[in-house]
C-alpha positions in Angstrom: -48.8 82.2 7.7 -50.8 84.2 5.1 -49.7 86.1 2.0 -50.8 89.7 2.4 -49.1 91.2 -0.7 -47.2 90.1 -3.8 -45.1 92.4 -5.9 -43.4 90.8 -8.9 -40.3 92.4 -10.4 -37.9 91.6 -13.3 -35.4 89.8 -11.0 -37.7 88.4 -8.3 -40.9 88.5 -6.3 -41.5 90.3 -3.0 -43.9 88.7 -0.6 -45.5 90.3 2.3 -46.4 87.7 4.9 -48.4 87.8 8.1 -48.1 85.1 10.7 -49.5 84.5 14.2 -47.1 84.0 17.1 -47.9 82.8 20.6 -49.2 79.5 21.9 -52.7 80.7 22.9 -55.3 83.1 21.6 -54.8 85.5 24.5 -51.1 85.7 24.0 -51.0 85.6 20.2 -50.0 88.5 18.0 -49.6 89.0 14.3 -46.1 89.7 12.8 -45.5 90.9 9.3 -42.4 90.1 7.4 -41.1 90.5 3.8 -39.4 87.9 1.7 -37.8 88.0 -1.8 -37.5 85.0 -4.1 -36.7 84.2 -7.7 -39.7 81.9 -7.9 -42.8 81.5 -5.8 -44.6 78.1 -5.9 -48.2 78.5 -4.9 -49.6 75.3 -3.5 -52.2 77.1 -1.3 -55.3 75.2 -2.3 -58.4 75.7 -4.4 -59.1 79.1 -3.1 -55.5 80.2 -3.7 -54.7 83.6 -2.4 -51.6 83.8 -4.6 -53.6 83.0 -7.7 -56.1 85.7 -6.8 -53.3 88.3 -6.1 -51.9 87.6 -9.5 -55.3 88.0 -11.2 -55.1 84.6 -12.9 -58.6 83.9 -14.2 -60.2 80.5 -13.7 -63.0 78.3 -15.2 -65.3 77.2 -12.4 -68.3 74.8 -12.4 -70.3 73.6 -9.4 -70.7 69.9 -9.0 -74.0 70.6 -7.3 -72.7 68.7 -4.2 -70.9 69.3 -1.0 -68.3 67.1 0.7 -69.0 66.1 4.3 -65.7 65.3 5.9 -65.3 63.5 9.1 -62.5 62.0 11.2 -63.7 59.0 13.2 -62.5 56.3 15.5 -63.1 52.7 14.7 -62.5 49.5 16.7 -58.9 48.4 16.6 -58.3 46.4 13.4 -55.8 46.0 10.5 -57.8 48.9 8.9 -55.5 49.1 5.8 -58.1 49.2 3.0 -59.5 52.3 1.4 -63.1 51.9 0.1 -65.4 53.9 -2.1 -69.1 53.3 -2.7 -71.1 54.9 -5.5 -74.9 55.3 -5.2 -77.6 55.6 -7.9 -78.5 59.1 -6.8 -75.0 60.4 -7.4 -73.8 60.3 -3.8 -70.3 58.9 -3.2 -68.7 57.9 0.1 -65.0 57.2 0.7 -63.4 55.4 3.7 -59.8 56.5 4.0 -58.0 54.7 6.9 -55.4 56.7 8.9 -54.3 54.1 11.4 -55.6 50.9 13.1 -58.1 53.0 15.1 -58.7 56.2 13.0 -60.2 56.9 9.6 -61.2 59.8 7.4 -64.6 59.8 5.7 -65.4 61.9 2.6 -69.1 61.8 1.8 -70.1 63.7 -1.4 -73.8 64.4 -1.4 -76.3 67.2 -2.0 -75.5 70.5 -0.3 -78.7 70.4 1.7 -78.1 66.8 2.9 -74.5 67.7 3.9 -75.7 70.7 5.9 -78.3 68.6 7.6 -75.8 65.9 8.6 -73.5 68.5 10.0 -76.3 70.0 12.1 -77.4 66.5 13.2 -73.9 65.7 14.3 -74.0 68.6 16.7 -77.3 67.6 18.2 -76.8 63.8 18.1 -73.4 62.5 17.0 -74.8 58.9 16.9 -77.2 59.9 14.2 -74.4 60.9 11.9 -72.5 57.7 12.6 -75.6 55.6 11.9 -76.0 57.3 8.5 -72.4 56.9 7.5 -72.2 53.3 8.7 -75.3 52.5 6.7 -73.6 53.8 3.5 -70.4 51.9 4.2 -72.1 48.5 4.9 -71.6 47.4 1.3 -68.1 46.3 2.3 -68.4 44.1 5.4 -64.7 44.2 6.1 -64.9 47.9 6.9 -65.0 48.4 10.7 -67.9 50.3 12.1 -67.4 54.0 12.9 -67.7 54.5 16.7 -66.9 58.1 17.5 -66.8 61.2 15.2 -64.0 63.6 16.3 -64.4 66.3 13.7 -67.1 67.1 11.2 -67.4 69.7 8.5 -68.6 70.4 5.0 -67.6 72.4 1.9 -69.0 72.9 -1.6 -67.5 70.9 -4.4 -66.4 72.8 -7.6 -64.3 72.1 -10.6 -61.7 74.9 -10.7 -59.2 75.3 -13.6 -56.7 78.1 -13.7 -56.4 79.4 -17.3 -52.6 79.9 -16.7 -50.4 77.8 -14.5 -47.9 80.6 -14.0 -47.5 84.3 -14.0 -44.9 86.9 -12.9 -42.4 84.4 -11.5 -45.1 82.4 -9.7 -46.1 78.8 -10.5 -49.4 77.2 -9.5 -49.3 73.7 -8.2 -52.0 71.2 -7.1 -55.5 72.5 -6.3 -54.3 76.0 -6.8 -54.0 75.1 -10.5 -56.7 72.5 -10.8 -59.3 71.4 -8.3 -61.5 68.4 -9.1 -64.2 66.2 -7.5 -62.7 64.0 -4.7 -64.1 60.9 -6.5 -61.3 58.3 -6.8 -58.9 60.6 -4.8 -57.0 61.8 -7.9 -56.5 65.3 -6.6 -53.5 64.2 -4.5 -51.9 62.3 -7.4 -52.3 65.3 -9.7 -50.6 67.5 -7.1 -47.7 65.1 -6.7 -47.3 64.9 -10.5 -47.1 68.7 -10.6 -44.4 68.8 -7.9 -42.3 66.2 -9.7 -42.6 67.8 -13.1 -41.7 71.2 -11.6 -38.7 69.7 -9.8 -37.4 68.2 -13.1 -37.8 71.4 -15.0 -36.1 73.5 -12.3 -33.3 70.9 -12.0 -32.6 71.2 -15.7 -32.8 75.0 -15.6 -30.3 75.2 -12.7 -27.9 72.9 -14.6 -28.0 75.2 -17.5 -27.6 78.3 -15.3 -31.0 79.6 -16.5 -33.4 81.9 -14.6 -35.8 79.5 -12.8 -38.5 82.2 -12.6 -38.4 83.1 -16.2 -41.4 82.7 -18.5 -39.4 80.3 -20.7 -38.8 77.9 -17.8 -42.2 78.1 -16.3 -43.9 77.6 -19.7 -42.1 74.3 -19.9 -43.6 73.3 -16.5 -47.0 74.4 -17.6 -46.9 72.4 -20.9 -45.7 69.2 -19.3 -48.1 69.4 -16.4 -51.1 70.1 -18.5 -50.3 67.3 -21.0 -51.0 64.9 -18.2 -53.6 66.8 -16.2 -56.0 67.5 -19.0 -56.4 63.8 -19.7 -56.9 63.0 -16.0 -59.4 65.7 -15.4 -61.3 64.8 -18.5 -61.4 61.2 -17.5 -62.6 62.0 -14.0 -65.3 64.3 -15.4 -66.6 61.7 -17.8 -66.6 59.1 -15.0 -68.5 61.5 -12.7 -71.1 62.1 -15.4 -71.4 58.4 -16.0 -72.4 57.8 -12.3 -75.0 60.6 -12.5 -77.0 58.7 -15.2 -80.5 57.8 -14.1 -81.9 56.5 -17.4 -82.4 52.7 -16.7 -81.1 51.7 -20.2 -77.9 53.8 -19.9 -77.4 52.7 -16.3 -77.6 49.0 -17.5 -75.0 49.8 -20.2 -72.7 51.5 -17.6 -73.0 48.5 -15.3 -72.3 46.1 -18.1 -69.2 48.0 -19.2 -67.8 47.9 -15.7 -68.5 44.2 -15.5 -66.5 43.7 -18.7 -63.6 45.7 -17.3 -63.7 43.7 -14.1 -63.4 40.5 -16.1 -60.5 41.8 -18.3 -57.7 41.4 -15.9 -55.0 43.3 -17.9 -57.2 46.3 -18.5 -58.4 46.2 -14.9 -54.8 46.1 -13.5 -53.8 49.0 -15.8 -56.7 51.1 -14.6 -56.0 50.3 -11.0 -52.3 51.1 -11.4 -53.1 54.5 -12.9 -55.7 55.3 -10.3 -53.2 54.3 -7.5 -50.7 56.8 -8.9 -48.1 54.3 -10.0 -47.3 56.5 -13.0 -46.4 59.2 -10.5 -44.0 56.8 -8.7 -42.4 56.0 -12.1 -42.0 59.7 -12.9 -40.5 60.3 -9.4 -37.6 58.0 -10.3 -36.6 60.4 -13.0 -36.0 63.2 -10.6 -32.2 63.7 -10.4 -30.6 64.5 -7.1 
């Protein structure tokens, strides 16, 4: 289903949608329909069509990398541990288990290298698996990738919407803020947005307020950004830290990480935050 038109009004938003029907390409057809709503929540990704339709400007910066994404089969194992490996050249590979026999791989590398690996996977899938397994071998508990089922690549960009709402529409998740996949914080940010919005709308409904009004959506924007700005800034600083090639600064970075690793309370606090435990705590405040 795709948004083909969006017309805001004083009492609601009219959406023009287009969806494909039919179970096969030969039998499919496109059907248009119109919906009206008091509020539209746009969670349609970094290249948000709703955001573009509203004309909300964004700040964008290329990370100078692309993400190679791959779904792969592994030998049956417990396979319950996510793993991320950082390289001196700025590359980052993440192992994200899906089941005992399936995993997702996100490999952030130069755009040229990502394109080459995708091309190699089409000619010789074993070559790609060899490259990915080599980069994962730092953790011997990670099972070897055996078969790649789907491979693709896309450019990585920081995208920040200058407004989180407009004309009875609220942006959520990557539509409002897209960051580097390092540490997997994009998902946690999106969950935080959803919970904050749910709380704001709950309070508005209890008071009989208009949930699509500027007053209500500005509350969502303020509360969301109070958290998101800190997280995005922290992720950007961490990303820059891992791009350092100066030997002295690299040594200081490694020394700092070693200190954090030895300070158990600080280490646990950082791990808890990265794992999204603060999101879980916020979730308990959502009233049914």
